[in-house]
Each structure stands twice: as C-alpha cells, then as structure tokens.
N, CA, C and O atoms as a GROMACS GRO file, in nm:
protein
  328
    1UNK      N    1  10.594  21.477  13.875
    1UNK     CA    2  10.462  21.511  13.925
    1UNK      C    3  10.448  21.662  13.925
    1UNK      O    4  10.545  21.737  13.935
    2UNK      N    5  10.322  21.704  13.914
    2UNK     CA    6  10.294  21.847  13.916
    2UNK      C    7  10.163  21.871  13.989
    2UNK      O    8  10.067  21.796  13.973
    3UNK      N    9  10.160  21.976  14.070
    3UNK     CA   10  10.037  22.021  14.135
    3UNK      C   11   9.989  22.142  14.057
    3UNK      O   12  10.060  22.242  14.046
    4UNK      N   13   9.866  22.133  14.003
    4UNK     CA   14   9.815  22.240  13.917
    4UNK      C   15   9.686  22.294  13.979
    4UNK      O   16   9.588  22.222  13.995
    5UNK      N   17   9.689  22.423  14.015
    5UNK     CA   18   9.571  22.485  14.076
    5UNK      C   19   9.490  22.556  13.969
    5UNK      O   20   9.545  22.621  13.880
    6UNK      N   21   9.357  22.542  13.979
    6UNK     CA   22   9.263  22.602  13.884
    6UNK      C   23   9.166  22.691  13.959
    6UNK      O   24   9.122  22.658  14.069
    7UNK      N   25   9.131  22.803  13.900
    7UNK     CA   26   9.024  22.888  13.949
    7UNK      C   27   8.897  22.848  13.875
    7UNK      O   28   8.902  22.800  13.762
    8UNK      N   29   8.783  22.867  13.939
    8UNK     CA   30   8.656  22.835  13.877
    8UNK      C   31   8.648  22.897  13.738
    8UNK      O   32   8.676  23.016  13.721
    9UNK      N   33   8.610  22.817  13.639
    9UNK     CA   34   8.597  22.864  13.501
    9UNK      C   35   8.722  22.852  13.417
    9UNK      O   36   8.715  22.863  13.295
   10UNK      N   37   8.838  22.830  13.480
   10UNK     CA   38   8.961  22.818  13.402
   10UNK      C   39   8.970  22.678  13.339
   10UNK      O   40   8.900  22.585  13.379
   11UNK      N   41   9.058  22.666  13.240
   11UNK     CA   42   9.066  22.540  13.166
   11UNK      C   43   9.210  22.504  13.134
   11UNK      O   44   9.296  22.590  13.120
   12UNK      N   45   9.231  22.374  13.121
   12UNK     CA   46   9.355  22.320  13.066
   12UNK      C   47   9.322  22.280  12.923
   12UNK      O   48   9.239  22.191  12.902
   13UNK      N   49   9.383  22.343  12.827
   13UNK     CA   50   9.345  22.322  12.687
   13UNK      C   51   9.354  22.176  12.646
   13UNK      O   52   9.434  22.099  12.699
   14UNK      N   53   9.271  22.140  12.550
   14UNK     CA   54   9.274  22.004  12.497
   14UNK      C   55   9.406  21.985  12.422
   14UNK      O   56   9.442  22.065  12.336
   15UNK      N   57   9.476  21.879  12.458
   15UNK     CA   58   9.605  21.851  12.396
   15UNK      C   59   9.633  21.701  12.403
   15UNK      O   60   9.561  21.626  12.468
   16UNK      N   61   9.737  21.662  12.336
   16UNK     CA   62   9.785  21.523  12.340
   16UNK      C   63   9.938  21.530  12.342
   16UNK      O   64   9.997  21.622  12.285
   17UNK      N   65  10.000  21.434  12.406
   17UNK     CA   66  10.146  21.428  12.413
   17UNK      C   67  10.187  21.283  12.435
   17UNK      O   68  10.102  21.200  12.469
   18UNK      N   69  10.314  21.251  12.416
   18UNK     CA   70  10.358  21.111  12.425
   18UNK      C   71  10.366  21.056  12.567
   18UNK      O   72  10.399  20.939  12.586
   19UNK      N   73  10.336  21.139  12.666
   19UNK     CA   74  10.343  21.095  12.805
   19UNK      C   75  10.216  21.021  12.844
   19UNK      O   76  10.112  21.036  12.781
   20UNK      N   77  10.226  20.942  12.949
   20UNK     CA   78  10.114  20.866  13.004
   20UNK      C   79  10.076  20.934  13.136
   20UNK      O   80  10.133  20.901  13.240
   21UNK      N   81   9.980  21.031  13.133
   21UNK     CA   82   9.947  21.104  13.255
   21UNK      C   83   9.844  21.033  13.341
   21UNK      O   84   9.754  20.965  13.292
   22UNK      N   85   9.859  21.050  13.472
   22UNK     CA   86   9.762  21.008  13.571
   22UNK      C   87   9.730  21.134  13.651
   22UNK      O   88   9.820  21.202  13.699
   23UNK      N   89   9.601  21.164  13.666
   23UNK     CA   90   9.560  21.283  13.740
   23UNK      C   91   9.477  21.242  13.861
   23UNK      O   92   9.391  21.154  13.852
   24UNK      N   93   9.503  21.306  13.974
   24UNK     CA   94   9.427  21.287  14.096
   24UNK      C   95   9.364  21.421  14.132
   24UNK      O   96   9.434  21.522  14.138
   25UNK      N   97   9.233  21.423  14.157
   25UNK     CA   98   9.164  21.546  14.194
   25UNK      C   99   9.179  21.565  14.345
   25UNK      O  100   9.110  21.500  14.425
   26UNK      N  101   9.268  21.653  14.382
   26UNK     CA  102   9.291  21.681  14.525
   26UNK      C  103   9.174  21.760  14.583
   26UNK      O  104   9.130  21.734  14.696
   27UNK      N  105   9.124  21.856  14.504
   27UNK     CA  106   9.010  21.937  14.549
   27UNK      C  107   8.939  21.993  14.427
   27UNK      O  108   8.996  22.000  14.318
   28UNK      N  109   8.815  22.034  14.446
   28UNK     CA  110   8.739  22.096  14.338
   28UNK      C  111   8.654  21.998  14.259
   28UNK      O  112   8.636  21.882  14.297
   29UNK      N  113   8.603  22.049  14.148
   29UNK     CA  114   8.517  21.971  14.059
   29UNK      C  115   8.553  22.011  13.917
   29UNK      O  116   8.563  22.130  13.886
   30UNK      N  117   8.571  21.912  13.829
   30UNK     CA  118   8.621  21.936  13.694
   30UNK      C  119   8.538  21.864  13.588
   30UNK      O  120   8.488  21.754  13.611
   31UNK      N  121   8.526  21.929  13.473
   31UNK     CA  122   8.476  21.862  13.353
   31UNK      C  123   8.600  21.816  13.279
   31UNK      O  124   8.690  21.896  13.252
   32UNK      N  125   8.605  21.689  13.245
   32UNK     CA  126   8.720  21.632  13.176
   32UNK      C  127   8.676  21.586  13.038
   32UNK      O  128   8.578  21.513  13.023
   33UNK      N  129   8.750  21.631  12.936
   33UNK     CA  130   8.725  21.584  12.801
   33UNK      C  131   8.834  21.484  12.765
   33UNK      O  132   8.953  21.515  12.774
   34UNK      N  133   8.793  21.365  12.725
   34UNK     CA  134   8.886  21.259  12.690
   34UNK      C  135   8.842  21.202  12.556
   34UNK      O  136   8.744  21.128  12.546
   35UNK      N  137   8.918  21.238  12.451
   35UNK     CA  138   8.886  21.199  12.313
   35UNK      C  139   8.742  21.232  12.277
   35UNK      O  140   8.670  21.151  12.219
   36UNK      N  141   8.699  21.355  12.313
   36UNK     CA  142   8.567  21.403  12.277
   36UNK      C  143   8.455  21.362  12.373
   36UNK      O  144   8.344  21.413  12.361
   37UNK      N  145   8.481  21.272  12.466
   37UNK     CA  146   8.381  21.232  12.565
   37UNK      C  147   8.400  21.316  12.691
   37UNK      O  148   8.513  21.344  12.732
   38UNK      N  149   8.288  21.356  12.752
   38UNK     CA  150   8.292  21.442  12.870
   38UNK      C  151   8.255  21.362  12.994
   38UNK      O  152   8.159  21.286  12.994
   39UNK      N  153   8.333  21.382  13.101
   39UNK     CA  154   8.306  21.323  13.233
   39UNK      C  155   8.322  21.432  13.337
   39UNK      O  156   8.386  21.534  13.312
   40UNK      N  157   8.264  21.410  13.454
   40UNK     CA  158   8.282  21.503  13.565
   40UNK      C  159   8.358  21.431  13.676
   40UNK      O  160   8.324  21.318  13.713
   41UNK      N  161   8.460  21.497  13.727
   41UNK     CA  162   8.540  21.442  13.836
   41UNK      C  163   8.539  21.540  13.952
   41UNK      O  164   8.531  21.661  13.933
   42UNK      N  165   8.546  21.486  14.074
   42UNK     CA  166   8.551  21.570  14.194
   42UNK      C  167   8.656  21.515  14.289
   42UNK      O  168   8.717  21.411  14.263
   43UNK      N  169   8.676  21.585  14.400
   43UNK     CA  170   8.780  21.550  14.496
   43UNK      C  171   8.779  21.400  14.527
   43UNK      O  172   8.675  21.342  14.558
   44UNK      N  173   8.898  21.339  14.517
   44UNK     CA  174   8.916  21.197  14.544
   44UNK      C  175   8.913  21.111  14.419
   44UNK      O  176   8.954  20.995  14.424
   45UNK      N  177   8.865  21.165  14.306
   45UNK     CA  178   8.862  21.090  14.181
   45UNK      C  179   8.997  21.094  14.113
   45UNK      O  180   9.080  21.181  14.142
   46UNK      N  181   9.020  21.000  14.022
   46UNK     CA  182   9.144  20.999  13.944
   46UNK      C  183   9.112  20.961  13.800
   46UNK      O  184   9.004  20.911  13.769
   47UNK      N  185   9.209  20.986  13.714
   47UNK     CA  186   9.193  20.962  13.571
   47UNK      C  187   9.327  20.917  13.515
   47UNK      O  188   9.431  20.976  13.544
   48UNK      N  189   9.324  20.813  13.435
   48UNK     CA  190   9.444  20.765  13.366
   48UNK      C  191   9.423  20.791  13.217
   48UNK      O  192   9.320  20.755  13.161
   49UNK      N  193   9.521  20.854  13.154
   49UNK     CA  194   9.513  20.888  13.013
   49UNK      C  195   9.629  20.821  12.941
   49UNK      O  196   9.744  20.832  12.984
   50UNK      N  197   9.600  20.754  12.832
   50UNK     CA  198   9.705  20.691  12.754
   50UNK      C  199   9.785  20.795  12.676
   50UNK      O  200   9.740  20.908  12.658
   51UNK      N  201   9.904  20.757  12.631
   51UNK     CA  202   9.985  20.849  12.552
   51UNK      C  203   9.915  20.885  12.421
   51UNK      O  204   9.846  20.803  12.361
   52UNK      N  205   9.933  21.009  12.379
   52UNK     CA  206   9.880  21.062  12.253
   52UNK      C  207   9.728  21.065  12.247
   52UNK      O  208   9.671  21.067  12.138
   53UNK      N  209   9.660  21.065  12.363
   53UNK     CA  210   9.514  21.075  12.370
   53UNK      C  211   9.477  21.221  12.395
   53UNK      O  212   9.531  21.284  12.486
   54UNK      N  213   9.385  21.275  12.315
   54UNK     CA  214   9.338  21.413  12.333
   54UNK      C  215   9.265  21.423  12.467
   54UNK      O  216   9.176  21.344  12.495
   55UNK      N  217   9.303  21.521  12.550
   55UNK     CA  218   9.240  21.540  12.679
   55UNK      C  219   9.252  21.686  12.724
   55UNK      O  220   9.344  21.757  12.683
   56UNK      N  221   9.159  21.728  12.809
   56UNK     CA  222   9.160  21.863  12.863
   56UNK      C  223   9.064  21.871  12.981
   56UNK      O  224   8.985  21.779  13.002
   57UNK      N  225   9.070  21.979  13.058
   57UNK     CA  226   8.984  21.996  13.175
   57UNK      C  227   8.930  22.138  13.181
   57UNK      O  228   8.987  22.231  13.125
   58UNK      N  229   8.817  22.151  13.252
   58UNK     CA  230   8.761  22.282  13.284
   58UNK      C  231   8.714  22.276  13.428
   58UNK      O  232   8.649  22.179  13.468
   59UNK      N  233   8.747  22.377  13.506
   59UNK     CA  234   8.715  22.379  13.649
   59UNK      C  235   8.575  22.435  13.672
   59UNK      O  236   8.545  22.548  13.633
   60UNK      N  237   8.488  22.355  13.735
   60UNK     CA  238   8.357  22.401  13.777
   60UNK      C  239   8.367  22.481  13.907
   60UNK      O  240   8.279  22.561  13.938
   61UNK      N  241   8.475  22.460  13.981
   61UNK     CA  242   8.500  22.529  14.109
   61UNK      C  243   8.651  22.539  14.126
   61UNK      O  244   8.726  22.467  14.059
   62UNK      N  245   8.697  22.625  14.215
   62UNK     CA  246   8.840  22.630  14.246
   62UNK      C  247   8.884  22.489  14.285
   62UNK      O  248   8.811  22.418  14.356
   63UNK      N  249   9.002  22.448  14.239
   63UNK     CA  250   9.047  22.314  14.273
   63UNK      C  251   9.191  22.290  14.236
   63UNK      O  252   9.259  22.379  14.183
   64UNK      N  253   9.237  22.169  14.264
   64UNK     CA  254   9.376  22.133  14.239
   64UNK      C  255   9.384  21.990  14.184
   64UNK      O  256   9.322  21.898  14.238
   65UNK      N  257   9.460  21.974  14.078
   65UNK     CA  258   9.491  21.843  14.021
   65UNK      C  259   9.636  21.809  14.050
   65UNK      O  260   9.724  21.895  14.038
   66UNK      N  261   9.661  21.686  14.088
   66UNK     CA  262   9.797  21.635  14.102
   66UNK      C  263   9.819  21.545  13.981
   66UNK      O  264   9.752  21.443  13.966
   67UNK      N  265   9.912  21.583  13.895
   67UNK     CA  266   9.941  21.508  13.772
   67UNK      C  267  10.076  21.439  13.784
   67UNK      O  268  10.174  21.498  13.829
   68UNK      N  269  10.080  21.314  13.742
   68UNK     CA  270  10.206  21.239  13.735
   68UNK      C  271  10.221  21.192  13.590
   68UNK      O  272  10.124  21.151  13.528
   69UNK      N  273  10.343  21.198  13.538
   69UNK     CA  274  10.369  21.164  13.399
   69UNK      C  275  10.480  21.062  13.387
   69UNK      O  276  10.580  21.067  13.460
   70UNK      N  277  10.462  20.968  13.296
   70UNK     CA  278  10.570  20.878  13.259
   70UNK      C  279  10.574  20.870  13.106
   70UNK      O  280  10.469  20.847  13.046
   71UNK      N  281  10.686  20.888  13.042
   71UNK     CA  282  10.812  20.935  13.102
   71UNK      C  283  10.794  21.076  13.159
   71UNK      O  284  10.694  21.143  13.129
   72UNK      N  285  10.889  21.122  13.240
   72UNK     CA  286  10.877  21.254  13.300
   72UNK      C  287  10.859  21.364  13.196
   72UNK      O  288  10.913  21.356  13.085
   73UNK      N  289  10.783  21.468  13.232
   73UNK     CA  290  10.765  21.586  13.146
   73UNK      C  291  10.884  21.678  13.170
   73UNK      O  292  10.881  21.762  13.261
   74UNK      N  293  10.987  21.664  13.091
   74UNK     CA  294  11.107  21.746  13.109
   74UNK      C  295  11.077  21.894  13.090
   74UNK      O  296  11.146  21.978  13.147
   75UNK      N  297  10.972  21.925  13.010
   75UNK     CA  298  10.936  22.066  12.990
   75UNK      C  299  10.878  22.129  13.119
   75UNK      O  300  10.867  22.252  13.127
   76UNK      N  301  10.841  22.048  13.218
   76UNK     CA  302  10.791  22.098  13.345
   76UNK      C  303  10.903  22.120  13.446
   76UNK      O  304  10.881  22.184  13.549
   77UNK      N  305  11.022  22.070  13.419
   77UNK     CA  306  11.132  22.078  13.513
   77UNK      C  307  11.204  22.212  13.503
   77UNK      O  308  11.224  22.265  13.394
   78UNK      N  309  11.243  22.267  13.617
   78UNK     CA  310  11.316  22.394  13.618
   78UNK      C  311  11.446  22.380  13.541
   78UNK      O  312  11.517  22.280  13.551
   79UNK      N  313  11.476  22.484  13.462
   79UNK     CA  314  11.600  22.485  13.388
   79UNK      C  315  11.600  22.402  13.262
   79UNK      O  316  11.702  22.393  13.193
   80UNK      N  317  11.488  22.340  13.229
   80UNK     CA  318  11.482  22.257  13.108
   80UNK      C  319  11.462  22.346  12.986
   80UNK      O  320  11.386  22.443  12.989
   81UNK      N  321  11.530  22.311  12.879
   81UNK     CA  322  11.514  22.382  12.752
   81UNK      C  323  11.424  22.305  12.657
   81UNK      O  324  11.404  22.348  12.544
   82UNK      N  325  11.368  22.192  12.700
   82UNK     CA  326  11.289  22.107  12.610
   82UNK      C  327  11.142  22.126  12.631
   82UNK      O  328  11.061  22.062  12.564
   0.00000   0.00000   0.00000
C-alpha cells in the first residue's frame, strides 16, 4: 500500500503496469483517466483498475490517495532495486 499526497493541479502520469491497483480517495477531488475515459472522484470514493490498463489522475484540490497493489509494487519498497 502507498499513501500519495497531491497538491492542487499536480498529476500522476498516465501509465499501465502488470499490477492490479485499488485506489481510495482519502481527501481531495481528482480527475481520473481510465483507458481514455474521464471520471471525477472525491473523498470516500474508490477505483479498481485492472492490470495493464492505462490510468492516471489530476488533482482538482490538495488531496491524498491510498493505493493498494497486487502483486506488491516492489519498486515502491525501500531498498528495492526493481
């Protein structure tokens, strides 16, 4: 799991990876792009993304996303070289 804080106007680039992410909006308001479709999420909302699906976010306001990945994102772990 990862807690990711965003400032208003910042973005998480559109990307795809083999992990199956689940995101929970702890605070703030976000524009979410999922395979070219745009949705708006706010505090209390969640999003499930399949593996290898293009996705990204942009913060409409300061906020925080809690992301969980399966399998684990080893590149997010301290000391990982992957």
